[in-house]
C-alpha positions in Angstrom: 9.0 4.7 -21.4 8.8 4.6 -18.0 9.9 2.4 -16.0 8.4 1.8 -12.3 11.4 0.3 -9.5 8.4 -1.9 -7.2 10.4 -2.7 -3.7 10.4 -4.5 -0.6 12.0 -4.1 2.3 11.7 -6.0 5.5 14.5 -4.1 8.2 16.2 -6.1 10.3 19.1 -3.4 11.3 16.3 -0.2 11.5 19.6 1.9 12.9 21.3 1.2 9.9 18.7 1.6 7.4 18.4 5.1 8.3 21.6 5.7 7.3 20.4 3.9 3.2 17.6 6.2 3.5 19.7 9.4 3.7 21.6 8.6 1.1 19.5 7.5 -1.6 17.9 9.8 -2.5 20.3 12.2 -4.6 21.4 8.9 -5.8 18.2 8.8 -8.2 18.3 11.8 -8.7 21.3 12.1 -12.2 19.2 9.2 -13.4 15.6 10.9 -13.4 14.5 9.0 -10.7 11.7 9.7 -8.0 9.9 8.4 -5.7 5.6 8.3 -5.7 5.7 5.6 -2.5 8.5 5.6 1.0 7.7 3.3 3.1 3.7 4.4 4.0 1.0 2.0 5.3 0.6 -1.1 3.3 -2.2 -3.3 2.9 -2.6 -6.5 1.2 -5.9 -6.8 -1.1 -6.0 -10.5 -2.3 -2.5 -13.3 -2.1 -0.8 -13.7 1.3 1.9 -12.1 3.7 1.8 -8.4 4.7 5.5 -6.5 3.8 6.8 -4.3 6.3 8.2 -2.2 3.5 7.2 -1.1 0.5 8.3 1.7 -2.2 7.4 2.3 -5.4 10.2 4.9 -7.4 9.6 6.0 -11.5 12.8 6.4 -13.3 11.9 7.8 -17.4 12.9 4.7 -18.7 14.1 0.3 -17.6 17.6 1.2 -19.4 17.5 4.8 -16.4 16.9 2.4 -13.9 19.1 -0.4 -14.9 22.4 2.4 -14.6 20.7 3.6 -11.1 21.4 0.6 -9.6 25.0 -0.3 -11.0 25.8 3.1 -10.7 29.4 4.2 -8.5 26.4 6.7 -6.6 24.5 4.5 -5.8 26.4 1.4 -4.9 27.7 3.1 -1.2 23.5 3.0 -0.6 23.0 -0.6 -2.3 25.6 -2.2 0.5 24.5 -0.6 3.5 20.9 -2.0 2.2 22.4 -5.0 1.3 22.9 -5.5 5.4 20.7 -3.1 7.0 17.3 -5.5 4.9 16.6 -8.2 3.2 14.7 -7.1 -0.2 12.8 -8.1 -3.5 13.0 -5.1 -6.1 11.1 -5.7 -9.6 11.4 -3.3 -12.0 8.4 -2.9 -14.7 8.2 -1.6 -17.7 5.4 1.1 -17.7 3.0 2.4 -20.4 3.4 5.3 -23.3 1.6 8.2 -22.2 -0.3 8.1 -25.7 -1.4 4.7 -25.4 -3.7 4.8 -21.8 
């Protein structure tokens, strides 16, 4: 079953965050991760606040997403992101395509 990583990011060190953006795509590939949205225009249609940057990543499963997050291949990028930005990541289980 697919899983989706929903990420809200508030960048406070743009130069350092650019390095993160270059490292991350290659770290996703071994886990079947792919960007569905990556920093495009976002707007709040209900509720409060306006996210500065939103990223959505699709994985084949929750387990693959967790493996990516804790993988050695993502470790350097993760440390850079944690220094360069305030982040909230939410992992959501998708629905079985046959059930939709």
